[in-house]
N, CA and C atoms as a LAMMPS dump frame, in Angstrom:
ITEM: TIMESTEP
0
ITEM: NUMBER OF ATOMS
606
ITEM: BOX BOUNDS ff ff ff
-5.0000000000000000e+02 5.0000000000000000e+02
-5.0000000000000000e+02 5.0000000000000000e+02
-5.0000000000000000e+02 5.0000000000000000e+02
ITEM: ATOMS id mol type element x y z
1 1 1 N -25.376 -1.181 11.211
2 1 2 C -24.175 -1.988 10.304
3 1 3 C -22.884 -2.638 10.634
4 2 1 N -22.689 -2.832 10.747
5 2 2 C -21.192 -3.786 11.266
6 2 3 C -19.921 -2.543 10.518
7 3 1 N -19.262 -2.184 12.158
8 3 2 C -18.301 -0.744 11.508
9 3 3 C -17.377 -1.19 10.523
10 4 1 N -16.874 -2.501 10.194
11 4 2 C -16.006 -2.775 9.26
12 4 3 C -16.568 -2.865 8.051
13 5 1 N -17.655 -3.665 7.798
14 5 2 C -18.522 -3.646 7.003
15 5 3 C -18.758 -1.945 6.3
16 6 1 N -19.459 -1.093 7.271
17 6 2 C -19.436 0.158 6.837
18 6 3 C -18.059 0.685 6.527
19 7 1 N -17.04 0.861 6.492
20 7 2 C -15.886 1.118 6.109
21 7 3 C -15.765 0.56 4.937
22 8 1 N -15.667 -0.672 4.483
23 8 2 C -15.773 -1.089 3.634
24 8 3 C -16.042 -0.841 2.297
25 9 1 N -17.571 -0.769 3.018
26 9 2 C -18.71 -0.235 1.782
27 9 3 C -18.869 1.256 1.779
28 10 1 N -18.294 2.269 1.983
29 10 2 C -18.294 3.902 2.219
30 10 3 C -16.876 4.127 1.57
31 11 1 N -16.093 3.171 1.926
32 11 2 C -14.572 3.678 1.294
33 11 3 C -14.35 4.001 -0.327
34 12 1 N -14.071 5.123 -0.988
35 12 2 C -14.453 4.911 -2.202
36 12 3 C -13.027 5.85 -2.56
37 13 1 N -12.913 5.837 -4.235
38 13 2 C -11.482 6.799 -4.385
39 13 3 C -11.844 8.247 -4.322
40 14 1 N -10.904 9.175 -3.535
41 14 2 C -11.429 10.788 -3.651
42 14 3 C -10.208 11.408 -4.614
43 15 1 N -10.444 12.256 -5.436
44 15 2 C -9.486 12.72 -6.142
45 15 3 C -9.196 14.444 -6.426
46 16 1 N -10.443 15.016 -5.049
47 16 2 C -10.481 16.196 -5.074
48 16 3 C -10.706 16.54 -3.496
49 17 1 N -9.426 16.811 -3.207
50 17 2 C -9.68 17.069 -2.012
51 17 3 C -9.282 18.822 -1.413
52 18 1 N -9.508 19.051 -0.383
53 18 2 C -9.806 20.192 0.578
54 18 3 C -8.255 20.652 1.132
55 19 1 N -7.88 21.516 -0.063
56 19 2 C -6.511 21.586 0.502
57 19 3 C -6.325 22.581 1.744
58 20 1 N -7.325 23.326 2.473
59 20 2 C -7.505 23.798 3.489
60 20 3 C -7.894 23.209 4.691
61 21 1 N -7.936 21.595 4.709
62 21 2 C -8.362 20.851 5.92
63 21 3 C -7.128 19.813 5.976
64 22 1 N -5.931 19.907 6.916
65 22 2 C -5.6 19.062 7.015
66 22 3 C -5.04 18.114 7.76
67 23 1 N -4.756 16.784 7.361
68 23 2 C -4.616 15.583 8.089
69 23 3 C -3.418 15.766 9.724
70 24 1 N -4.173 15.463 10.687
71 24 2 C -2.972 15.623 11.534
72 24 3 C -2.198 14.747 11.471
73 25 1 N -1.019 15.514 12.507
74 25 2 C 0.057 14.221 12.169
75 25 3 C -0.326 12.965 13.517
76 26 1 N -1.432 12.9 14.363
77 26 2 C -1.889 11.712 14.922
78 26 3 C -2.386 10.966 13.908
79 27 1 N -3.513 11.481 13.454
80 27 2 C -4.081 10.269 12.719
81 27 3 C -3.071 9.906 11.609
82 28 1 N -2.465 10.704 11.116
83 28 2 C -1.658 10.045 9.683
84 28 3 C -0.677 8.855 10.604
85 29 1 N 0.008 8.938 12.164
86 29 2 C 0.608 8.091 12.373
87 29 3 C -0.1 7.315 12.86
88 30 1 N -1.58 7.371 13.224
89 30 2 C -2.435 5.969 13.714
90 30 3 C -2.928 4.971 12.338
91 31 1 N -2.831 5.715 11.071
92 31 2 C -3.477 5.086 9.972
93 31 3 C -2.03 3.851 9.855
94 32 1 N -0.53 4.902 9.494
95 32 2 C 0.3 4.017 9.409
96 32 3 C 0.243 2.773 10.337
97 33 1 N 0.357 3.067 11.44
98 33 2 C 0.067 1.928 12.329
99 33 3 C -0.437 0.56 12.043
100 34 1 N -2.001 1.166 12.161
101 34 2 C -3.266 0.228 11.375
102 34 3 C -2.32 -0.542 10.311
103 35 1 N -1.974 0.213 8.892
104 35 2 C -1.39 -0.409 7.803
105 35 3 C -0.364 -1.565 7.916
106 36 1 N 0.315 -1.054 9.037
107 36 2 C 1.337 -2.159 9.272
108 36 3 C 0.831 -3.704 10.052
109 37 1 N -0.172 -3.653 10.152
110 37 2 C -0.74 -4.668 10.737
111 37 3 C -1.415 -5.548 10.198
112 38 1 N -1.469 -5.615 8.573
113 38 2 C -1.834 -6.303 7.304
114 38 3 C -0.66 -7.376 7.705
115 39 1 N -1.884 -8.492 7.211
116 39 2 C -0.763 -9.618 7.005
117 39 3 C 0.047 -10.093 5.542
118 40 1 N 0.948 -10.981 5.75
119 40 2 C 1.868 -10.977 4.932
120 40 3 C 2.607 -12.366 4.796
121 41 1 N 3.149 -12.877 3.863
122 41 2 C 3.746 -14.149 3.891
123 41 3 C 5.203 -14.238 4.771
124 42 1 N 5.001 -15.273 5.747
125 42 2 C 5.935 -15.573 6.499
126 42 3 C 6.031 -14.04 7.409
127 43 1 N 5.552 -13.265 7.566
128 43 2 C 5.403 -12.033 8.391
129 43 3 C 6.775 -11.306 8.21
130 44 1 N 6.871 -11.365 7.109
131 44 2 C 8.367 -10.578 6.809
132 44 3 C 7.862 -8.941 6.006
133 45 1 N 6.613 -8.769 6.177
134 45 2 C 6.289 -7.068 5.884
135 45 3 C 6.603 -6.433 5.212
136 46 1 N 6.41 -6.996 3.893
137 46 2 C 7.347 -6.147 2.601
138 46 3 C 7.123 -4.818 2.44
139 47 1 N 6.133 -3.972 3.02
140 47 2 C 5.578 -2.856 2.486
141 47 3 C 6.743 -1.781 3.5
142 48 1 N 6.69 -0.665 2.917
143 48 2 C 7.779 0.256 3.637
144 48 3 C 6.814 1.396 2.878
145 49 1 N 7.03 2.821 3.561
146 49 2 C 5.706 3.834 3.119
147 49 3 C 6.718 5.149 3.156
148 50 1 N 6.626 5.651 2.49
149 50 2 C 7.087 6.902 2.43
150 50 3 C 6.347 7.672 2.321
151 51 1 N 6.396 9.328 3.248
152 51 2 C 5.156 9.659 3.567
153 51 3 C 5.687 11.036 2.897
154 52 1 N 5.042 11.901 2.123
155 52 2 C 4.812 13.207 1.416
156 52 3 C 3.693 14.004 2.166
157 53 1 N 4.224 15.139 2.981
158 53 2 C 3.49 15.989 2.898
159 53 3 C 3.489 17.536 2.867
160 54 1 N 5.061 17.925 2.591
161 54 2 C 5.139 18.831 2.246
162 54 3 C 4.768 19.684 1.052
163 55 1 N 4.735 20.574 0.633
164 55 2 C 4.411 21.232 -0.626
165 55 3 C 5.607 21.094 -1.603
166 56 1 N 6.552 21.321 -1.398
167 56 2 C 8.198 21.525 -2.234
168 56 3 C 7.914 20.09 -2.64
169 57 1 N 7.906 18.836 -1.583
170 57 2 C 7.83 17.551 -2.225
171 57 3 C 6.796 16.855 -2.837
172 58 1 N 5.817 17.628 -2.872
173 58 2 C 4.594 17.33 -3.363
174 58 3 C 4.741 17.532 -4.853
175 59 1 N 5.574 18.851 -5.063
176 59 2 C 6 19.545 -6.373
177 59 3 C 6.269 19.019 -7.569
178 60 1 N 7.64 18.247 -6.459
179 60 2 C 8.735 17.391 -7.239
180 60 3 C 8.281 16.287 -8.183
181 61 1 N 6.889 15.568 -6.896
182 61 2 C 6.346 14.625 -7.934
183 61 3 C 5.332 14.635 -8.433
184 62 1 N 4.656 15.334 -8.672
185 62 2 C 3.466 15.692 -9.487
186 62 3 C 3.628 15.402 -10.873
187 63 1 N 5.035 16.506 -11.499
188 63 2 C 5.327 15.856 -13.145
189 63 3 C 4.98 14.068 -12.956
190 64 1 N 5.923 13.42 -12.003
191 64 2 C 6.158 12.175 -12.394
192 64 3 C 4.841 11.411 -11.858
193 65 1 N 3.437 12.089 -11.464
194 65 2 C 2.251 11.631 -11.273
195 65 3 C 1.562 11.951 -12.329
196 66 1 N 1.809 12.156 -13.487
197 66 2 C 1.149 12.682 -14.926
198 66 3 C 0.404 13.938 -14.445
199 67 1 N 0.716 14.978 -13.68
200 67 2 C 0.286 16.325 -13.243
201 67 3 C -1.254 15.736 -12.584
202 68 1 N -1.299 14.932 -12.19
203 68 2 C -2.674 14.459 -11.562
204 68 3 C -3.032 15.478 -10.303
205 69 1 N -3.811 16.098 -10.076
206 69 2 C -3.79 17.486 -9.482
207 69 3 C -4.272 17.162 -7.996
208 70 1 N -4.755 15.62 -7.73
209 70 2 C -4.723 15.125 -6.235
210 70 3 C -3.669 15.463 -5.645
211 71 1 N -2.315 15.078 -6.008
212 71 2 C -1.151 14.926 -5.598
213 71 3 C -1.154 16.054 -4.645
214 72 1 N -1.469 17.176 -5.342
215 72 2 C -0.74 18.944 -4.835
216 72 3 C -2.295 18.903 -3.332
217 73 1 N -3.109 18.613 -3.997
218 73 2 C -4.173 19.037 -3.23
219 73 3 C -4.464 17.913 -1.758
220 74 1 N -3.944 16.772 -1.814
221 74 2 C -4.359 15.932 -0.925
222 74 3 C -3.188 16.405 0.309
223 75 1 N -3.129 15.825 1.938
224 75 2 C -3.145 16.538 2.76
225 75 3 C -1.714 15.745 2.903
226 76 1 N -1.522 14.298 2.626
227 76 2 C -0.565 13.569 2.481
228 76 3 C -0.706 12.54 1.465
229 77 1 N 0.657 12.196 0.71
230 77 2 C 1.214 11.191 -0.231
231 77 3 C 1.524 10.054 0.33
232 78 1 N 1.496 8.962 0.354
233 78 2 C 2.314 7.851 0.543
234 78 3 C 2.415 7.07 -0.322
235 79 1 N 3.638 6.47 -0.774
236 79 2 C 4.573 6.139 -1.511
237 79 3 C 4.546 4.787 -1.163
238 80 1 N 3.808 3.83 -1.513
239 80 2 C 4.287 2.272 -0.941
240 80 3 C 5.474 1.594 -2.236
241 81 1 N 6.718 1.447 -0.966
242 81 2 C 6.803 0.373 -2.026
243 81 3 C 7.231 -0.798 -1.446
244 82 1 N 7.786 -2.131 -1.934
245 82 2 C 8.029 -3.387 -1.888
246 82 3 C 9.323 -3.821 -1.728
247 83 1 N 9.728 -4.4 -0.564
248 83 2 C 11.1 -5.06 -0.209
249 83 3 C 10.757 -6.464 -1.188
250 84 1 N 11.96 -6.684 -1.992
251 84 2 C 12.145 -7.706 -2.892
252 84 3 C 13.468 -8.309 -2.369
253 85 1 N 13.731 -8.05 -1.177
254 85 2 C 14.997 -8.785 -0.259
255 85 3 C 14.118 -9.299 0.776
256 86 1 N 12.897 -9.264 0.804
257 86 2 C 12.766 -9.704 2.644
258 86 3 C 12.588 -10.355 3.163
259 87 1 N 13.55 -11.956 2.503
260 87 2 C 14.381 -12.878 3.559
261 87 3 C 15.211 -12.137 4.73
262 88 1 N 16.177 -10.718 4.164
263 88 2 C 16.735 -10.494 5.111
264 88 3 C 16.295 -9.893 6.347
265 89 1 N 15.215 -9.447 6.496
266 89 2 C 14.655 -9.377 7.613
267 89 3 C 14.104 -10.664 8.384
268 90 1 N 14.037 -11.616 7.73
269 90 2 C 13.798 -13.056 8.689
270 90 3 C 13.931 -13.194 10.28
271 91 1 N 15.452 -13.54 10.178
272 91 2 C 16.169 -13.62 11.27
273 91 3 C 15.903 -12.135 12.149
274 92 1 N 15.323 -11.482 12.138
275 92 2 C 14.333 -10.631 13.131
276 92 3 C 13.468 -10.857 13.751
277 93 1 N 12.651 -10.98 12.615
278 93 2 C 11.141 -11.567 12.607
279 93 3 C 10.769 -13 13.884
280 94 1 N 11.83 -13.846 13.344
281 94 2 C 11.945 -15.204 14.298
282 94 3 C 12.95 -15.164 14.761
283 95 1 N 13.125 -14.013 15.632
284 95 2 C 14.235 -14.146 16.79
285 95 3 C 14.24 -14.947 18.139
286 96 1 N 12.658 -14.536 18.241
287 96 2 C 11.956 -15.56 19.717
288 96 3 C 11.919 -16.684 19.452
289 97 1 N 11.668 -17.475 18.406
290 97 2 C 11.233 -18.588 17.805
291 97 3 C 12.164 -19.502 18.785
292 98 1 N 11.786 -21.027 18.924
293 98 2 C 12.698 -21.988 19.088
294 98 3 C 13.598 -22.383 18.076
295 99 1 N 14.974 -22.538 18.325
296 99 2 C 15.578 -22.451 17.517
297 99 3 C 15.436 -23.551 16.494
298 100 1 N 14.828 -24.832 16.937
299 100 2 C 14.554 -25.653 15.265
300 100 3 C 13.354 -25.216 14.551
301 101 1 N 12.806 -24.736 15.305
302 101 2 C 11.75 -24.362 14.274
303 101 3 C 12.25 -22.823 13.445
304 102 1 N 12.894 -22.192 13.865
305 102 2 C 13.687 -20.942 13.621
306 102 3 C 14.207 -21.054 12.198
307 103 1 N 15.375 -22.327 12.319
308 103 2 C 16.108 -22.478 11.341
309 103 3 C 15.5 -23.448 10.547
310 104 1 N 14.225 -23.821 10.657
311 104 2 C 13.262 -24.519 9.394
312 104 3 C 13.011 -23.274 8.566
313 105 1 N 12.32 -22.784 9.479
314 105 2 C 11.497 -21.539 8.691
315 105 3 C 12.799 -20.68 7.654
316 106 1 N 14.248 -20.136 8.373
317 106 2 C 15.046 -19.312 7.467
318 106 3 C 15.231 -20.231 6.599
319 107 1 N 15.464 -21.526 6.519
320 107 2 C 16.301 -21.9 5.537
321 107 3 C 14.897 -22.333 4.38
322 108 1 N 13.703 -22.409 4.651
323 108 2 C 12.408 -22.265 3.755
324 108 3 C 12.526 -20.502 3.008
325 109 1 N 12.641 -19.996 4.022
326 109 2 C 12.254 -18.435 2.944
327 109 3 C 13.61 -18.349 2.239
328 110 1 N 15.006 -18.795 2.824
329 110 2 C 16.276 -18.217 1.812
330 110 3 C 15.939 -19.321 0.837
331 111 1 N 15.639 -20.452 0.958
332 111 2 C 15.59 -21.36 -0.699
333 111 3 C 14.35 -20.859 -1.14
334 112 1 N 12.996 -20.223 -0.797
335 112 2 C 12.191 -19.336 -1.951
336 112 3 C 12.893 -18.352 -2.176
337 113 1 N 13.413 -17.432 -1.522
338 113 2 C 14.293 -16.342 -2.238
339 113 3 C 15.786 -16.265 -2.948
340 114 1 N 16.443 -17.591 -2.813
341 114 2 C 17.185 -17.987 -3.866
342 114 3 C 16.662 -18.271 -5.227
343 115 1 N 15.361 -18.06 -5.544
344 115 2 C 15.229 -18.054 -6.758
345 115 3 C 15.308 -17.207 -7.608
346 116 1 N 15.874 -16.3 -7.053
347 116 2 C 15.922 -14.508 -8.012
348 116 3 C 14.898 -13.642 -7.543
349 117 1 N 15.197 -12.473 -8.506
350 117 2 C 15.085 -11.656 -8.02
351 117 3 C 13.231 -11.08 -8.612
352 118 1 N 12.636 -12.282 -9.474
353 118 2 C 11.941 -12.415 -10.054
354 118 3 C 10.797 -12.614 -8.894
355 119 1 N 11.195 -13.67 -8.333
356 119 2 C 10.153 -14.186 -6.987
357 119 3 C 10.034 -13.322 -6.3
358 120 1 N 10.942 -12.659 -5.575
359 120 2 C 10.904 -11.323 -4.506
360 120 3 C 10.329 -10.279 -5.498
361 121 1 N 10.311 -9.686 -6.353
362 121 2 C 9.096 -9.063 -7.138
363 121 3 C 7.98 -9.003 -6.987
364 122 1 N 7.908 -10.782 -7.24
365 122 2 C 6.582 -11.001 -6.675
366 122 3 C 5.715 -10.788 -5.208
367 123 1 N 6.285 -11.065 -4.87
368 123 2 C 6.208 -11.41 -3.581
369 123 3 C 6.017 -9.706 -2.652
370 124 1 N 6.768 -9.219 -3.41
371 124 2 C 7.038 -7.546 -2.531
372 124 3 C 5.803 -6.755 -3.321
373 125 1 N 5.195 -6.874 -4.634
374 125 2 C 4.045 -6.689 -5.108
375 125 3 C 3.027 -7.168 -4.618
376 126 1 N 3.072 -8.449 -4.26
377 126 2 C 1.628 -9.019 -3.452
378 126 3 C 1.379 -8.345 -2.082
379 127 1 N 2.487 -8.593 -1.196
380 127 2 C 2.15 -8.328 0.531
381 127 3 C 2.345 -6.964 0.475
382 128 1 N 3.644 -5.911 -0.155
383 128 2 C 2.84 -4.568 -0.348
384 128 3 C 1.587 -4.231 -0.752
385 129 1 N 0.795 -5.003 -1.241
386 129 2 C -0.582 -4.304 -2.043
387 129 3 C -0.96 -4.792 -0.997
388 130 1 N -1.273 -5.63 0.282
389 130 2 C -2.084 -6.053 0.914
390 130 3 C -1.933 -4.728 2.44
391 131 1 N -0.57 -3.93 2.269
392 131 2 C -0.855 -3.124 3.344
393 131 3 C -1.024 -1.673 2.846
394 132 1 N -0.792 -1.706 1.953
395 132 2 C -1.831 -0.543 0.768
396 132 3 C -3.352 -0.609 1.326
397 133 1 N -3.949 -1.721 1.069
398 133 2 C -5.627 -1.908 1.283
399 133 3 C -5.535 -1.676 2.337
400 134 1 N -4.789 -2.288 3.795
401 134 2 C -5.493 -2.157 4.945
402 134 3 C -4.855 -0.548 5.429
403 135 1 N -4.342 0.297 5.02
404 135 2 C -3.971 1.5 5.176
405 135 3 C -5.241 2.407 4.278
406 136 1 N -5.871 2.05 3.848
407 136 2 C -6.584 2.5 3.086
408 136 3 C -8.068 2.772 3.688
409 137 1 N -7.925 1.162 4.286
410 137 2 C -9.451 1.236 5.151
411 137 3 C -9.071 1.579 6.412
412 138 1 N -8.019 2.028 7.025
413 138 2 C -8.024 2.136 8.048
414 138 3 C -7.634 3.754 8.538
415 139 1 N -7.57 4.111 7.119
416 139 2 C -7.849 5.943 6.342
417 139 3 C -9.211 6.066 7.108
418 140 1 N -10.284 5.369 6.016
419 140 2 C -11.758 5.621 6.224
420 140 3 C -12.342 5.406 7.376
421 141 1 N -11.319 4.628 8.307
422 141 2 C -11.905 4.1 9.652
423 141 3 C -12.237 5.21 10.659
424 142 1 N -11.225 6.174 10.143
425 142 2 C -11.229 7.207 10.742
426 142 3 C -11.05 8.444 10.33
427 143 1 N -11.864 8.535 9.358
428 143 2 C -12.582 9.538 9.228
429 143 3 C -12.098 10.064 7.623
430 144 1 N -10.446 9.763 6.566
431 144 2 C -9.66 10.305 6.015
432 144 3 C -10.045 9.271 4.766
433 145 1 N -10.261 10.273 3.92
434 145 2 C -10.38 9.585 2.439
435 145 3 C -9.265 9.369 1.543
436 146 1 N -8.934 8.458 0.509
437 146 2 C -8.027 8.58 -0.143
438 146 3 C -8.061 8.028 -1.283
439 147 1 N -7.008 7.801 -2.271
440 147 2 C -7.367 7.201 -3.627
441 147 3 C -6.042 6.197 -3.948
442 148 1 N -5.878 5.235 -4.282
443 148 2 C -4.823 4.669 -4.754
444 148 3 C -4.349 4.806 -5.98
445 149 1 N -3.073 5.114 -6.641
446 149 2 C -2.584 5.614 -7.643
447 149 3 C -1.645 4.738 -8.368
448 150 1 N -1.618 3.775 -9.221
449 150 2 C -1.041 3.203 -10.075
450 150 3 C -0.195 3.705 -11.447
451 151 1 N -0.915 5.179 -11.951
452 151 2 C -0.471 5.604 -12.811
453 151 3 C 0.844 6.884 -12.36
454 152 1 N 1.32 6.17 -12.498
455 152 2 C 2.921 7.625 -12.353
456 152 3 C 4.097 6.598 -13.318
457 153 1 N 5.452 7.709 -13.319
458 153 2 C 6.104 6.598 -13.875
459 153 3 C 7.406 6.227 -12.684
460 154 1 N 7.621 4.998 -12.789
461 154 2 C 7.983 4.142 -11.508
462 154 3 C 9.467 4.186 -11.886
463 155 1 N 9.996 4.487 -12.803
464 155 2 C 11.594 4.629 -12.768
465 155 3 C 11.954 6.142 -12.279
466 156 1 N 10.721 7.153 -12.606
467 156 2 C 10.823 8.574 -12.284
468 156 3 C 11.256 8.89 -10.717
469 157 1 N 9.991 7.995 -10.269
470 157 2 C 9.854 7.951 -8.837
471 157 3 C 10.864 7.504 -7.838
472 158 1 N 11.684 6.126 -8.393
473 158 2 C 12.721 5.893 -8.35
474 158 3 C 13.778 6.817 -7.92
475 159 1 N 13.933 7.414 -8.87
476 159 2 C 14.955 8.492 -9.163
477 159 3 C 14.898 9.794 -8.048
478 160 1 N 13.189 10.43 -7.751
479 160 2 C 12.889 11.466 -7.118
480 160 3 C 13.298 11.292 -5.953
481 161 1 N 12.705 10.081 -5.577
482 161 2 C 12.845 9.882 -4.353
483 161 3 C 14.149 9.434 -3.772
484 162 1 N 15.095 8.947 -4.339
485 162 2 C 16.374 8.245 -4.102
486 162 3 C 16.246 6.482 -3.531
487 163 1 N 15.059 5.768 -4.035
488 163 2 C 14.338 4.614 -3.363
489 163 3 C 16.031 3.168 -3.937
490 164 1 N 16.255 2.602 -3.07
491 164 2 C 17.009 1.868 -3.629
492 164 3 C 16.667 0.599 -4.095
493 165 1 N 17.526 -0.398 -5.231
494 165 2 C 17.714 -1.13 -5.527
495 165 3 C 16.956 -1.992 -5.335
496 166 1 N 16.729 -2.242 -3.574
497 166 2 C 16.653 -3.544 -3.376
498 166 3 C 14.548 -3.193 -3.39
499 167 1 N 14.467 -1.896 -3.14
500 167 2 C 12.821 -1.471 -2.937
501 167 3 C 12.09 -1.443 -4.457
502 168 1 N 11.096 -1.84 -4.83
503 168 2 C 10.355 -1.382 -5.931
504 168 3 C 9.246 -0.587 -5.546
505 169 1 N 8.587 0.437 -6.794
506 169 2 C 7.725 1.167 -6.194
507 169 3 C 6.065 0.133 -6.63
508 170 1 N 5.25 0.325 -5.733
509 170 2 C 3.695 -0.519 -6.044
510 170 3 C 2.514 0.262 -6.113
511 171 1 N 2.633 1.293 -5.513
512 171 2 C 1.459 2.28 -5.64
513 171 3 C 1.712 3.909 -4.883
514 172 1 N 0.987 4.835 -5.414
515 172 2 C 0.703 6.022 -4.289
516 172 3 C -0.711 5.741 -3.65
517 173 1 N -0.376 6.927 -2.671
518 173 2 C -2.126 6.913 -2.038
519 173 3 C -2.006 8.222 -1.547
520 174 1 N -3.288 8.685 -2.215
521 174 2 C -3.385 10.34 -1.526
522 174 3 C -4.253 10.096 -0.367
523 175 1 N -4.217 11.011 0.31
524 175 2 C -5.035 10.852 1.671
525 175 3 C -5.391 12.118 1.86
526 176 1 N -6.629 12.525 2.786
527 176 2 C -7.025 13.99 2.652
528 176 3 C -8.675 13.774 3.093
529 177 1 N -9.063 15.184 2.786
530 177 2 C -10.506 15.334 3.098
531 177 3 C -11.148 15.8 2.017
532 178 1 N -12.294 15.45 1.57
533 178 2 C -13.018 15.368 -0.287
534 178 3 C -13.159 16.802 -0.2
535 179 1 N -13.271 17.045 -1.363
536 179 2 C -14.116 18.837 -1.289
537 179 3 C -15.049 18.276 -2.485
538 180 1 N -15.223 17.392 -2.74
539 180 2 C -16.133 17.001 -3.941
540 180 3 C -16.283 15.369 -3.353
541 181 1 N -17.647 14.652 -3.847
542 181 2 C -17.717 14.003 -3.29
543 181 3 C -17.504 12.688 -4.791
544 182 1 N -17.154 11.417 -4.493
545 182 2 C -16.385 10.51 -5.485
546 182 3 C -17.365 10.204 -6.144
547 183 1 N -17.099 10.183 -8.038
548 183 2 C -17.938 9.777 -8.477
549 183 3 C -18.261 8.237 -8.279
550 184 1 N -20.085 7.952 -8.83
551 184 2 C -20.172 6.537 -8.413
552 184 3 C -19.332 5.514 -9.054
553 185 1 N -19.265 4.864 -8.64
554 185 2 C -18.63 3.842 -9.854
555 185 3 C -19.692 2.548 -9.56
556 186 1 N -19.213 1.355 -10.981
557 186 2 C -20.386 0.162 -10.643
558 186 3 C -19.705 -1.333 -10.395
559 187 1 N -20.183 -1.964 -10.075
560 187 2 C -19.349 -3.241 -9.601
561 187 3 C -20.023 -4.335 -10.77
562 188 1 N -19.382 -5.26 -10.965
563 188 2 C -19.647 -6.579 -11.447
564 188 3 C -20.74 -7.234 -10.539
565 189 1 N -21.706 -7.965 -11.208
566 189 2 C -22.07 -8.693 -10.092
567 189 3 C -21.503 -9.396 -9.304
568 190 1 N -22.12 -9.9 -8.209
569 190 2 C -20.699 -11.139 -7.841
570 190 3 C -20.684 -12.415 -8.822
571 191 1 N -21.654 -12.612 -9.312
572 191 2 C -21.946 -14.203 -9.944
573 191 3 C -21.01 -13.97 -11.103
574 192 1 N -20.582 -13.187 -11.58
575 192 2 C -19.631 -12.939 -12.901
576 192 3 C -18.128 -12.723 -12.618
577 193 1 N -17.911 -12.572 -10.894
578 193 2 C -16.47 -12.948 -10.308
579 193 3 C -16.233 -14.316 -9.763
580 194 1 N -17.467 -14.822 -9.296
581 194 2 C -17.129 -16.091 -8.189
582 194 3 C -17.088 -17.261 -9.011
583 195 1 N -16.331 -18.585 -9.361
584 195 2 C -15.923 -19.862 -9.833
585 195 3 C -15.954 -20.64 -8.409
586 196 1 N -16.985 -21.79 -8.929
587 196 2 C -16.588 -22.892 -8.103
588 196 3 C -15.814 -23.925 -8.561
589 197 1 N -15.316 -23.815 -7.311
590 197 2 C -14.187 -25.609 -7.345
591 197 3 C -12.97 -25.818 -8.492
592 198 1 N -13.246 -25.065 -9.585
593 198 2 C -12.499 -24.838 -10.935
594 198 3 C -12.895 -23.549 -11.246
595 199 1 N -11.448 -23.329 -12.676
596 199 2 C -11.8 -22.099 -13.244
597 199 3 C -12.833 -22.391 -14.018
598 200 1 N -13.517 -21.248 -14.466
599 200 2 C -14.468 -21.325 -15.54
600 200 3 C -14.79 -20.072 -16.118
601 201 1 N -14.511 -20.071 -17.931
602 201 2 C -14.369 -18.94 -18.271
603 201 3 C -16.08 -18.006 -18.398
604 202 1 N -15.894 -17.209 -18.101
605 202 2 C -17.037 -16.19 -17.73
606 202 3 C -17.734 -15.443 -18.818
């Protein structure tokens, strides 16, 4: 089987981790580097990753994550946040572009973000989610399991981690090595998910 297909096929959400088997700093660094290669609109790279590995900090966010045990047992908890003002990094992203192309791109980007906070939040959620998925696939490719978590107190995590107003929480991802296999989960048949040419009520 092609390695990429194997990773996508075998990745599953693990909720029970072996607390005694720790993720190395080297593996964690590689996972994060690979996650950063995800695609994004205008290459603005809207994701930021808050990495939590200390027992003290895990215990702090445990009640914010509604007492989900995986937060305490995982080797690392990654809090993925999205940049609602990603247009501010555009000059750096396009610093090496030809002047005319750069000016056109910056004008288009700034014009889009001038629509307001709602546009920025929507872009932050969409694009940071691409980074999050890439992170989980990168982890699996390196033999590390994961679980995405959207069930947590968003206001609570903002306060607990001192996240600035510019960024919004997108999801938490636990990383580590399983103490028990994932529960099998079914999938809808592809025929019920795919529509040809236009929307069709299924």
